[in-house]
C-alpha positions in Angstrom: -3.2 -0.9 6.5 -2.5 -4.3 8.5 -1.9 -6.3 5.4 0.4 -4.1 4.2 3.1 -4.3 7.0 2.5 -8.7 6.0 3.3 -8.1 2.9 7.1 -5.7 4.6 7.6 -8.8 6.4 7.5 -10.7 3.8 9.2 -8.7 1.3 12.2 -8.3 3.6 12.3 -11.7 4.9 11.5 -13.3 1.0 14.4 -11.0 0.4 16.9 -12.4 2.6 16.1 -15.6 1.6 16.0 -15.3 -1.7 20.1 -14.1 -1.1 20.9 -16.7 1.0 20.2 -19.0 -1.9 22.3 -17.5 -4.3 25.5 -17.4 -2.1 26.6 -21.2 -3.9 29.3 -19.7 -5.6 32.0 -17.4 -5.1 31.3 -13.9 -5.6 27.9 -15.1 -6.9 25.7 -12.9 -4.6 29.0 -10.4 -4.0 28.0 -8.5 -6.9 24.4 -9.3 -7.7 23.6 -7.9 -4.2 26.0 -4.1 -4.9 24.1 -3.5 -8.9 20.9 -3.5 -6.3 22.1 -1.2 -4.5 23.5 0.7 -5.6 20.3 1.2 -8.0 18.8 1.7 -4.7 20.7 4.6 -4.2 19.3 6.2 -6.7 16.1 4.8 -6.5 16.1 6.3 -2.1 17.8 10.0 -3.6 15.6 9.7 -6.6 11.9 9.0 -4.0 13.9 11.1 -1.5 13.6 14.3 -3.8 9.5 16.6 -4.7 11.0 17.2 -7.3 12.2 14.1 -9.3 9.1 12.2 -7.6 7.1 14.6 -9.0 8.8 14.7 -12.7 8.5 10.8 -12.7 5.0 10.3 -11.7 6.5 8.4 -8.3 5.2 8.4 -4.9 7.7 11.4 -3.2 9.3 9.9 0.3 10.3 12.0 2.8 13.5 11.1 4.7 14.5 8.6 1.8 17.6 10.2 0.1 18.8 9.2 3.5 18.2 5.4 2.6 20.5 6.2 -0.9 23.8 6.5 2.0 22.6 3.3 3.4 23.4 1.3 0.1 26.6 3.7 -0.7 27.8 1.7 2.5 26.5 -1.7 1.2 27.5 -1.2 -1.9 31.6 -0.3 -0.4 31.4 -3.1 2.4 30.0 -5.4 -1.0 33.4 -4.2 -3.3 35.6 -4.7 -0.1 34.1 -7.6 0.6 33.9 -9.2 -2.9 38.0 -8.9 -3.0 38.1 -11.8 -0.7 35.1 -13.2 -1.9 36.2 -13.8 -5.5 37.1 -17.1 -6.8 39.2 -18.1 -5.6 37.3 -17.0 -2.3 39.0 -16.9 1.2 36.6 -15.2 3.1 32.9 -16.7 2.6 29.6 -15.1 3.1 28.0 -18.0 4.8 24.8 -17.2 6.4 24.9 -14.6 8.4 26.0 -11.7 5.2 23.8 -13.3 2.9 21.0 -13.2 5.3 21.6 -9.8 6.5 22.5 -8.0 3.1 18.9 -9.2 1.3 16.8 -8.4 4.8 19.2 -4.7 3.7 17.3 -4.8 0.4 14.5 -6.0 1.5 13.9 -3.0 4.1 15.4 -0.5 2.0 12.7 -1.3 -0.8 10.0 -1.2 1.2 11.1 1.6 3.0 11.2 3.7 -0.4 8.0 2.0 -1.6 9.4 0.3 -4.5 9.2 -3.6 -3.3 8.3 -4.5 -7.7 11.1 -2.7 -8.6 12.8 -4.5 -6.1 11.6 -8.0 -7.6 12.6 -6.8 -11.1 16.0 -5.4 -9.3 16.4 -9.0 -7.9 15.6 -10.9 -10.6 17.8 -12.8 -10.3 17.6 -13.9 -6.8 13.7 -14.7 -7.6 14.9 -17.3 -10.5 17.3 -18.8 -7.9 14.0 -18.5 -5.0 11.6 -20.0 -7.9 14.2 -22.3 -9.2 14.1 -24.4 -5.4 10.4 -23.7 -4.9 10.4 -25.5 -8.6 12.4 -28.5 -7.8 10.8 -29.3 -4.7 7.0 -28.7 -5.1 7.7 -30.9 -9.0 9.7 -33.4 -7.0 7.8 -34.2 -4.5 4.5 -34.3 -7.0 6.4 -36.3 -9.6 9.2 -37.7 -8.1 11.5 -36.2 -10.5 13.5 -33.3 -11.1 13.0 -30.4 -12.9 16.3 -29.2 -13.1 19.6 -30.9 -12.7 20.0 -29.7 -9.2 18.9 -26.6 -7.1 19.8 -23.3 -6.6 19.6 -23.0 -10.4 23.2 -22.0 -10.5 23.8 -25.3 -9.8 21.9 -26.5 -13.0 24.3 -25.3 -14.6 27.3 -26.4 -13.5 26.0 -29.8 -14.2 25.7 -29.0 -17.4 28.9 -28.6 -17.9 29.6 -23.8 -16.9 32.3 -23.4 -15.3 32.1 -22.0 -11.8 33.1 -18.9 -12.6 31.3 -18.6 -16.3 28.1 -19.0 -14.0 29.1 -16.7 -11.8 30.2 -14.0 -14.2 26.8 -15.0 -17.4 24.2 -13.6 -13.6 26.1 -10.6 -13.2 25.7 -9.7 -16.4 21.6 -10.7 -15.9 21.4 -8.7 -12.5 23.5 -5.4 -14.8 20.2 -5.7 -17.5 17.3 -6.7 -14.5 18.6 -3.1 -12.7 18.7 -1.4 -15.7 14.7 -2.3 -16.5 13.8 -1.9 -13.1 15.2 1.4 -13.8 13.5 2.1 -16.7 10.6 1.7 -15.2 10.4 4.2 -12.5 10.2 6.4 -16.3 7.7 3.9 -18.5 4.7 3.6 -16.4 
């Protein structure tokens, strides 16, 4: 119904902003976007096939398999971009790139009817956005900070982690969350 349109818009806008908040270190947002796009390429392919959808017990979305091509394009563009965005970055994504890629992931999740899986697969983005929300809320309420700095990747930098350590560890978290998101397809 009409509430679904509001929900879908919230997913798309939220995903865009969450990816934007994550894009604070060289290569930090790029690889998780590539990983999420790869995960959704597989999900889109599966929901686009009636036989796989029936086997997995997930809703079949006719034509969703075409989204796998879009996901593959995002992956390819992301890998090419990462070549120049890896530390030390020569090129930066900026708001235009991060908002567009996050919005694209949100739109793909909505089109594939796997919005909740996006929250798992994109858990890193959720964590980054929540760190900002928590920091602002808590500071306005108490005048104190929960984190040394938000988004949380800056908190870890303030704790003494090297930029490359933060980036690589966040990439690892993204891989684990992608696998967890894929596991939910069968563990229902």
